[in-house]
A tleap script that builds the chain and sets N, CA, C and O, in Angstrom:
source leaprc.protein.ff14SB
mol = sequence {
  NMET CYS GLY ILE ASP ASP ILE ASN ASN LYS
  LEU ASN SER ILE SER PRO ILE LYS LYS ASN
  LEU PHE LYS MET THR ASP LYS GLU ARG LYS
  GLN MET GLY ILE LYS SER LEU PRO SER SER
  LEU TYR GLU ALA ILE GLN ASN PHE LYS ASN
  SER GLU LEU MET LYS GLN THR LEU GLY GLU
  ASP LEU PHE GLU LYS ILE ILE GLU ALA LYS
  GLU LYS GLU TRP ASP LYS TYR LYS VAL THR
  VAL SER GLN TRP GLU LEU ASP ASN TYR LEU
  ILE LYS CTYR
}
set mol.1.N position { 86.168 101.061 143.420 }
set mol.1.CA position { 85.282 99.992 143.044 }
set mol.1.C position { 85.668 99.442 141.675 }
set mol.1.O position { 85.787 98.232 141.486 }
set mol.2.N position { 85.860 100.354 140.725 }
set mol.2.CA position { 86.216 99.894 139.388 }
set mol.2.C position { 87.594 99.257 139.394 }
set mol.2.O position { 87.823 98.272 138.691 }
set mol.3.N position { 88.516 99.804 140.178 }
set mol.3.CA position { 89.848 99.223 140.274 }
set mol.3.C position { 89.807 97.813 140.824 }
set mol.3.O position { 90.510 96.932 140.330 }
set mol.4.N position { 88.993 97.591 141.836 }
set mol.4.CA position { 88.831 96.251 142.413 }
set mol.4.C position { 88.217 95.322 141.383 }
set mol.4.O position { 88.627 94.169 141.256 }
set mol.5.N position { 87.228 95.825 140.643 }
set mol.5.CA position { 86.599 95.022 139.593 }
set mol.5.C position { 87.635 94.639 138.538 }
set mol.5.O position { 87.638 93.508 138.053 }
set mol.6.N position { 88.509 95.573 138.182 }
set mol.6.CA position { 89.574 95.275 137.213 }
set mol.6.C position { 90.483 94.165 137.724 }
set mol.6.O position { 90.833 93.252 136.976 }
set mol.7.N position { 90.865 94.242 139.000 }
set mol.7.CA position { 91.743 93.227 139.589 }
set mol.7.C position { 91.032 91.882 139.644 }
set mol.7.O position { 91.591 90.863 139.238 }
set mol.8.N position { 89.803 91.876 140.145 }
set mol.8.CA position { 89.047 90.627 140.266 }
set mol.8.C position { 88.822 89.947 138.923 }
set mol.8.O position { 88.831 88.719 138.833 }
set mol.9.N position { 88.623 90.740 137.891 }
set mol.9.CA position { 88.355 90.180 136.566 }
set mol.9.C position { 89.593 90.146 135.673 }
set mol.9.O position { 89.505 89.864 134.478 }
set mol.10.N position { 90.758 90.441 136.278 }
set mol.10.CA position { 92.036 90.429 135.574 }
set mol.10.C position { 91.988 91.241 134.272 }
set mol.10.O position { 92.459 90.798 133.224 }
set mol.11.N position { 91.403 92.443 134.372 }
set mol.11.CA position { 91.331 93.325 133.214 }
set mol.11.C position { 92.652 94.053 133.051 }
set mol.11.O position { 93.314 94.385 134.035 }
set mol.12.N position { 93.024 94.294 131.832 }
set mol.12.CA position { 94.272 94.994 131.550 }
set mol.12.C position { 94.062 96.497 131.690 }
set mol.12.O position { 93.062 97.044 131.225 }
set mol.13.N position { 95.011 97.148 132.331 }
set mol.13.CA position { 94.931 98.602 132.417 }
set mol.13.C position { 95.550 99.186 131.152 }
set mol.13.O position { 96.347 98.536 130.477 }
set mol.14.N position { 95.173 100.410 130.846 }
set mol.14.CA position { 95.717 101.043 129.653 }
set mol.14.C position { 96.954 101.848 130.022 }
set mol.14.O position { 97.142 102.225 131.179 }
set mol.15.N position { 97.780 102.103 129.043 }
set mol.15.CA position { 98.977 102.913 129.260 }
set mol.15.C position { 98.566 104.366 129.456 }
set mol.15.O position { 97.559 104.811 128.905 }
set mol.16.N position { 99.347 105.102 130.241 }
set mol.16.CA position { 99.019 106.515 130.436 }
set mol.16.C position { 99.158 107.293 129.128 }
set mol.16.O position { 99.989 106.965 128.281 }
set mol.17.N position { 98.346 108.307 128.981 }
set mol.17.CA position { 98.403 109.168 127.801 }
set mol.17.C position { 99.131 110.429 128.213 }
set mol.17.O position { 98.732 111.098 129.167 }
set mol.18.N position { 100.186 110.755 127.508 }
set mol.18.CA position { 101.035 111.878 127.898 }
set mol.18.C position { 100.749 113.135 127.076 }
set mol.18.O position { 101.609 114.007 126.950 }
set mol.19.N position { 99.541 113.226 126.517 }
set mol.19.CA position { 99.137 114.405 125.761 }
set mol.19.C position { 98.140 115.201 126.591 }
set mol.19.O position { 97.491 114.662 127.487 }
set mol.20.N position { 98.028 116.477 126.285 }
set mol.20.CA position { 97.042 117.321 126.949 }
set mol.20.C position { 95.676 117.031 126.337 }
set mol.20.O position { 95.398 117.436 125.208 }
set mol.21.N position { 94.830 116.335 127.077 }
set mol.21.CA position { 93.515 115.940 126.572 }
set mol.21.C position { 92.638 117.138 126.231 }
set mol.21.O position { 91.781 117.054 125.351 }
set mol.22.N position { 92.848 118.243 126.922 }
set mol.22.CA position { 92.028 119.427 126.695 }
set mol.22.C position { 92.360 120.113 125.376 }
set mol.22.O position { 91.557 120.889 124.859 }
set mol.23.N position { 93.537 119.831 124.832 }
set mol.23.CA position { 93.928 120.413 123.546 }
set mol.23.C position { 93.602 119.492 122.377 }
set mol.23.O position { 93.762 119.876 121.218 }
set mol.24.N position { 93.151 118.289 122.674 }
set mol.24.CA position { 92.802 117.337 121.623 }
set mol.24.C position { 91.374 117.595 121.147 }
set mol.24.O position { 90.525 118.054 121.912 }
set mol.25.N position { 91.125 117.296 119.884 }
set mol.25.CA position { 89.767 117.410 119.359 }
set mol.25.C position { 88.966 116.186 119.795 }
set mol.25.O position { 89.530 115.186 120.238 }
set mol.26.N position { 87.654 116.279 119.663 }
set mol.26.CA position { 86.798 115.127 119.969 }
set mol.26.C position { 87.195 113.932 119.109 }
set mol.26.O position { 87.220 112.796 119.582 }
set mol.27.N position { 87.502 114.199 117.854 }
set mol.27.CA position { 87.887 113.130 116.927 }
set mol.27.C position { 89.173 112.441 117.389 }
set mol.27.O position { 89.264 111.214 117.363 }
set mol.28.N position { 90.164 113.229 117.813 }
set mol.28.CA position { 91.432 112.657 118.290 }
set mol.28.C position { 91.210 111.790 119.532 }
set mol.28.O position { 91.761 110.694 119.641 }
set mol.29.N position { 90.401 112.290 120.459 }
set mol.29.CA position { 90.122 111.506 121.668 }
set mol.29.C position { 89.391 110.217 121.320 }
set mol.29.O position { 89.684 109.158 121.874 }
set mol.30.N position { 88.449 110.312 120.409 }
set mol.30.CA position { 87.689 109.128 120.000 }
set mol.30.C position { 88.608 108.096 119.342 }
set mol.30.O position { 88.483 106.900 119.604 }
set mol.31.N position { 89.525 108.549 118.493 }
set mol.31.CA position { 90.468 107.645 117.826 }
set mol.31.C position { 91.359 106.923 118.830 }
set mol.31.O position { 91.774 105.788 118.594 }
set mol.32.N position { 91.651 107.581 119.948 }
set mol.32.CA position { 92.495 106.975 120.975 }
set mol.32.C position { 91.673 106.177 121.992 }
set mol.32.O position { 92.228 105.614 122.936 }
set mol.33.N position { 90.365 106.130 121.802 }
set mol.33.CA position { 89.503 105.383 122.715 }
set mol.33.C position { 89.271 106.072 124.044 }
set mol.33.O position { 88.958 105.419 125.040 }
set mol.34.N position { 89.424 107.393 124.066 }
set mol.34.CA position { 89.249 108.157 125.301 }
set mol.34.C position { 87.803 108.628 125.374 }
set mol.34.O position { 87.336 109.363 124.505 }
set mol.35.N position { 87.106 108.204 126.407 }
set mol.35.CA position { 85.713 108.602 126.586 }
set mol.35.C position { 85.643 109.835 127.475 }
set mol.35.O position { 86.501 110.049 128.332 }
set mol.36.N position { 84.625 110.629 127.264 }
set mol.36.CA position { 84.413 111.829 128.075 }
set mol.36.C position { 83.531 111.504 129.274 }
set mol.36.O position { 82.730 110.570 129.244 }
set mol.37.N position { 83.696 112.284 130.313 }
set mol.37.CA position { 82.810 112.183 131.466 }
set mol.37.C position { 81.443 112.735 131.077 }
set mol.37.O position { 81.341 113.496 130.115 }
set mol.38.N position { 80.409 112.374 131.793 }
set mol.38.CA position { 79.084 112.927 131.493 }
set mol.38.C position { 79.121 114.456 131.536 }
set mol.38.O position { 79.802 115.047 132.375 }
set mol.39.N position { 78.388 115.079 130.630 }
set mol.39.CA position { 78.401 116.541 130.560 }
set mol.39.C position { 77.287 117.189 131.379 }
set mol.39.O position { 77.207 118.414 131.459 }
set mol.40.N position { 76.438 116.380 131.981 }
set mol.40.CA position { 75.365 116.921 132.821 }
set mol.40.C position { 75.027 115.907 133.911 }
set mol.40.O position { 75.388 114.732 133.833 }
set mol.41.N position { 74.333 116.391 134.914 }
set mol.41.CA position { 73.871 115.495 135.974 }
set mol.41.C position { 72.930 114.451 135.391 }
set mol.41.O position { 72.969 113.288 135.792 }
set mol.42.N position { 72.084 114.859 134.446 }
set mol.42.CA position { 71.148 113.915 133.823 }
set mol.42.C position { 71.900 112.759 133.156 }
set mol.42.O position { 71.556 111.592 133.340 }
set mol.43.N position { 72.921 113.102 132.388 }
set mol.43.CA position { 73.710 112.065 131.712 }
set mol.43.C position { 74.418 111.163 132.726 }
set mol.43.O position { 74.507 109.952 132.524 }
set mol.44.N position { 74.917 111.747 133.810 }
set mol.44.CA position { 75.578 110.960 134.859 }
set mol.44.C position { 74.592 109.996 135.520 }
set mol.44.O position { 74.936 108.851 135.813 }
set mol.45.N position { 73.377 110.461 135.748 }
set mol.45.CA position { 72.349 109.596 136.343 }
set mol.45.C position { 72.058 108.424 135.418 }
set mol.45.O position { 71.947 107.285 135.873 }
set mol.46.N position { 71.934 108.695 134.124 }
set mol.46.CA position { 71.652 107.627 133.162 }
set mol.46.C position { 72.783 106.596 133.154 }
set mol.46.O position { 72.527 105.392 133.128 }
set mol.47.N position { 74.026 107.066 133.176 }
set mol.47.CA position { 75.172 106.147 133.226 }
set mol.47.C position { 75.148 105.313 134.503 }
set mol.47.O position { 75.381 104.104 134.473 }
set mol.48.N position { 74.865 105.971 135.623 }
set mol.48.CA position { 74.801 105.286 136.914 }
set mol.48.C position { 73.715 104.213 136.897 }
set mol.48.O position { 73.937 103.093 137.358 }
set mol.49.N position { 72.537 104.558 136.362 }
set mol.49.CA position { 71.416 103.614 136.311 }
set mol.49.C position { 71.767 102.357 135.520 }
set mol.49.O position { 71.252 101.274 135.798 }
set mol.50.N position { 72.648 102.510 134.533 }
set mol.50.CA position { 73.031 101.385 133.677 }
set mol.50.C position { 74.246 100.615 134.190 }
set mol.50.O position { 74.728 99.701 133.523 }
set mol.51.N position { 74.742 100.983 135.375 }
set mol.51.CA position { 75.948 100.352 135.909 }
set mol.51.C position { 75.610 99.163 136.815 }
set mol.51.O position { 75.191 99.330 137.960 }
set mol.52.N position { 75.798 97.998 136.285 }
set mol.52.CA position { 75.584 96.781 137.079 }
set mol.52.C position { 76.610 96.707 138.211 }
set mol.52.O position { 76.305 96.211 139.296 }
set mol.53.N position { 77.825 97.200 137.958 }
set mol.53.CA position { 78.867 97.211 138.985 }
set mol.53.C position { 78.423 98.038 140.196 }
set mol.53.O position { 78.581 97.598 141.335 }
set mol.54.N position { 77.867 99.232 139.958 }
set mol.54.CA position { 77.415 100.071 141.068 }
set mol.54.C position { 76.259 99.413 141.812 }
set mol.54.O position { 76.185 99.480 143.039 }
set mol.55.N position { 75.372 98.787 141.079 }
set mol.55.CA position { 74.230 98.112 141.698 }
set mol.55.C position { 74.706 96.977 142.601 }
set mol.55.O position { 74.211 96.819 143.716 }
set mol.56.N position { 75.662 96.190 142.121 }
set mol.56.CA position { 76.197 95.073 142.910 }
set mol.56.C position { 76.995 95.580 144.104 }
set mol.56.O position { 76.912 95.016 145.196 }
set mol.57.N position { 77.762 96.637 143.899 }
set mol.57.CA position { 78.624 97.161 144.958 }
set mol.57.C position { 77.816 97.799 146.082 }
set mol.57.O position { 78.100 97.571 147.258 }
set mol.58.N position { 76.818 98.591 145.728 }
set mol.58.CA position { 76.040 99.326 146.726 }
set mol.58.C position { 74.866 98.539 147.286 }
set mol.58.O position { 74.371 98.839 148.373 }
set mol.59.N position { 74.427 97.547 146.556 }
set mol.59.CA position { 73.204 96.832 146.922 }
set mol.59.C position { 72.018 97.537 146.285 }
set mol.59.O position { 72.033 98.752 146.092 }
set mol.60.N position { 70.992 96.763 145.961 }
set mol.60.CA position { 69.870 97.319 145.198 }
set mol.60.C position { 69.143 98.445 145.925 }
set mol.60.O position { 68.762 99.432 145.296 }
set mol.61.N position { 68.940 98.319 147.243 }
set mol.61.CA position { 68.206 99.351 147.987 }
set mol.61.C position { 68.916 100.699 147.942 }
set mol.61.O position { 68.300 101.709 147.600 }
set mol.62.N position { 70.207 100.728 148.284 }
set mol.62.CA position { 70.961 101.982 148.265 }
set mol.62.C position { 71.077 102.518 146.840 }
set mol.62.O position { 70.949 103.721 146.613 }
set mol.63.N position { 71.315 101.638 145.897 }
set mol.63.CA position { 71.410 102.003 144.483 }
set mol.63.C position { 70.145 102.750 144.044 }
set mol.63.O position { 70.232 103.809 143.423 }
set mol.64.N position { 68.985 102.203 144.365 }
set mol.64.CA position { 67.709 102.822 143.981 }
set mol.64.C position { 67.481 104.140 144.719 }
set mol.64.O position { 66.944 105.085 144.141 }
set mol.65.N position { 67.882 104.214 145.989 }
set mol.65.CA position { 67.722 105.454 146.767 }
set mol.65.C position { 68.572 106.579 146.179 }
set mol.65.O position { 68.127 107.724 146.101 }
set mol.66.N position { 69.795 106.248 145.768 }
set mol.66.CA position { 70.668 107.256 145.154 }
set mol.66.C position { 70.047 107.763 143.863 }
set mol.66.O position { 70.023 108.968 143.615 }
set mol.67.N position { 69.548 106.855 143.044 }
set mol.67.CA position { 68.909 107.254 141.785 }
set mol.67.C position { 67.720 108.168 142.068 }
set mol.67.O position { 67.563 109.207 141.426 }
set mol.68.N position { 66.898 107.786 143.015 }
set mol.68.CA position { 65.722 108.590 143.373 }
set mol.68.C position { 66.135 109.991 143.827 }
set mol.68.O position { 65.543 110.982 143.401 }
set mol.69.N position { 67.144 110.072 144.686 }
set mol.69.CA position { 67.607 111.366 145.199 }
set mol.69.C position { 68.187 112.226 144.082 }
set mol.69.O position { 67.909 113.423 144.011 }
set mol.70.N position { 68.982 111.628 143.219 }
set mol.70.CA position { 69.615 112.384 142.137 }
set mol.70.C position { 68.603 112.819 141.081 }
set mol.70.O position { 68.753 113.887 140.487 }
set mol.71.N position { 67.578 112.009 140.841 }
set mol.71.CA position { 66.531 112.419 139.899 }
set mol.71.C position { 65.737 113.599 140.455 }
set mol.71.O position { 65.352 114.490 139.699 }
set mol.72.N position { 65.486 113.618 141.761 }
set mol.72.CA position { 64.822 114.767 142.393 }
set mol.72.C position { 65.707 116.006 142.283 }
set mol.72.O position { 65.226 117.100 141.990 }
set mol.73.N position { 67.011 115.819 142.523 }
set mol.73.CA position { 67.960 116.927 142.404 }
set mol.73.C position { 67.936 117.482 140.980 }
set mol.73.O position { 67.910 118.699 140.795 }
set mol.74.N position { 67.945 116.610 139.979 }
set mol.74.CA position { 67.925 117.039 138.581 }
set mol.74.C position { 66.626 117.787 138.267 }
set mol.74.O position { 66.645 118.816 137.592 }
set mol.75.N position { 65.506 117.269 138.756 }
set mol.75.CA position { 64.216 117.922 138.512 }
set mol.75.C position { 64.208 119.349 139.058 }
set mol.75.O position { 63.676 120.253 138.413 }
set mol.76.N position { 64.785 119.561 140.227 }
set mol.76.CA position { 64.866 120.905 140.804 }
set mol.76.C position { 65.837 121.774 140.008 }
set mol.76.O position { 65.553 122.940 139.731 }
set mol.77.N position { 66.970 121.207 139.646 }
set mol.77.CA position { 68.001 121.960 138.932 }
set mol.77.C position { 67.504 122.462 137.581 }
set mol.77.O position { 67.738 123.616 137.222 }
set mol.78.N position { 66.822 121.603 136.834 }
set mol.78.CA position { 66.465 121.970 135.456 }
set mol.78.C position { 65.408 123.072 135.370 }
set mol.78.O position { 65.210 123.643 134.297 }
set mol.79.N position { 64.736 123.380 136.460 }
set mol.79.CA position { 63.763 124.478 136.449 }
set mol.79.C position { 64.270 125.708 137.212 }
set mol.79.O position { 63.531 126.676 137.388 }
set mol.80.N position { 65.508 125.670 137.656 }
set mol.80.CA position { 66.093 126.786 138.384 }
set mol.80.C position { 66.736 127.765 137.411 }
set mol.80.O position { 67.479 127.366 136.514 }
set mol.81.N position { 66.446 129.037 137.593 }
set mol.81.CA position { 67.052 130.078 136.772 }
set mol.81.C position { 68.266 130.604 137.532 }
set mol.81.O position { 68.149 131.068 138.666 }
set mol.82.N position { 69.423 130.525 136.898 }
set mol.82.CA position { 70.661 130.954 137.558 }
set mol.82.C position { 70.868 132.462 137.403 }
set mol.82.O position { 70.253 133.106 136.552 }
set mol.83.N position { 71.732 132.997 138.229 }
set mol.83.CA position { 72.069 134.415 138.131 }
set mol.83.C position { 72.696 134.717 136.777 }
set mol.83.O position { 72.443 135.777 136.203 }
set mol.84.N position { 73.501 133.811 136.262 }
set mol.84.CA position { 74.120 133.994 134.943 }
set mol.84.C position { 73.042 134.141 133.868 }
set mol.84.O position { 73.143 135.011 133.003 }
set mol.85.N position { 72.012 133.293 133.920 }
set mol.85.CA position { 70.925 133.384 132.936 }
set mol.85.C position { 70.201 134.724 133.051 }
set mol.85.O position { 69.883 135.351 132.041 }
set mol.86.N position { 69.945 135.152 134.268 }
set mol.86.CA position { 69.302 136.452 134.464 }
set mol.86.C position { 70.164 137.575 133.903 }
set mol.86.O position { 69.672 138.452 133.193 }
set mol.87.N position { 71.455 137.541 134.227 }
set mol.87.CA position { 72.373 138.585 133.771 }
set mol.87.C position { 72.512 138.610 132.255 }
set mol.87.O position { 72.639 139.682 131.664 }
set mol.88.N position { 72.490 137.453 131.625 }
set mol.88.CA position { 72.758 137.385 130.192 }
set mol.88.C position { 71.525 137.375 129.300 }
set mol.88.O position { 71.626 137.715 128.121 }
set mol.89.N position { 70.377 136.997 129.821 }
set mol.89.CA position { 69.205 136.879 128.963 }
set mol.89.C position { 68.076 137.845 129.296 }
set mol.89.O position { 67.325 138.242 128.406 }
set mol.90.N position { 67.946 138.222 130.536 }
set mol.90.CA position { 66.825 139.063 130.938 }
set mol.90.C position { 66.844 140.405 130.211 }
set mol.90.O position { 65.803 140.878 129.755 }
set mol.91.N position { 67.998 141.007 130.102 }
set mol.91.CA position { 68.092 142.323 129.465 }
set mol.91.C position { 68.023 142.204 127.939 }
set mol.91.O position { 67.504 143.097 127.269 }
set mol.92.N position { 68.533 141.126 127.404 }
set mol.92.CA position { 68.579 140.965 125.947 }
set mol.92.C position { 67.213 140.691 125.349 }
set mol.92.O position { 66.927 141.125 124.233 }
set mol.93.N position { 66.379 139.988 126.062 }
set mol.93.CA position { 65.103 139.572 125.482 }
set mol.93.C position { 63.981 140.137 126.296 }
set mol.93.O position { 62.813 139.907 125.981 }
savepdb mol mol.pdb
quit
């Protein structure tokens, strides 16, 4: 979708980066204009909600249904206690 949008709007693509992004600091990535992917489902939902491209591509009804479904998923996730949390916190506290 984004690639088609780039072609339709004659946007310039960037040159490939031949460095290991995982070894770069946040500051180095920022200086090179490299953005990070969302670090949580919540952040991804917020980005999706603000995407006019996704809204136009999917249509408003599907766009809203996806947001609704993902917000329900996030609500369930954020109150779920994982096995890792039990293993690491239950005994300590």
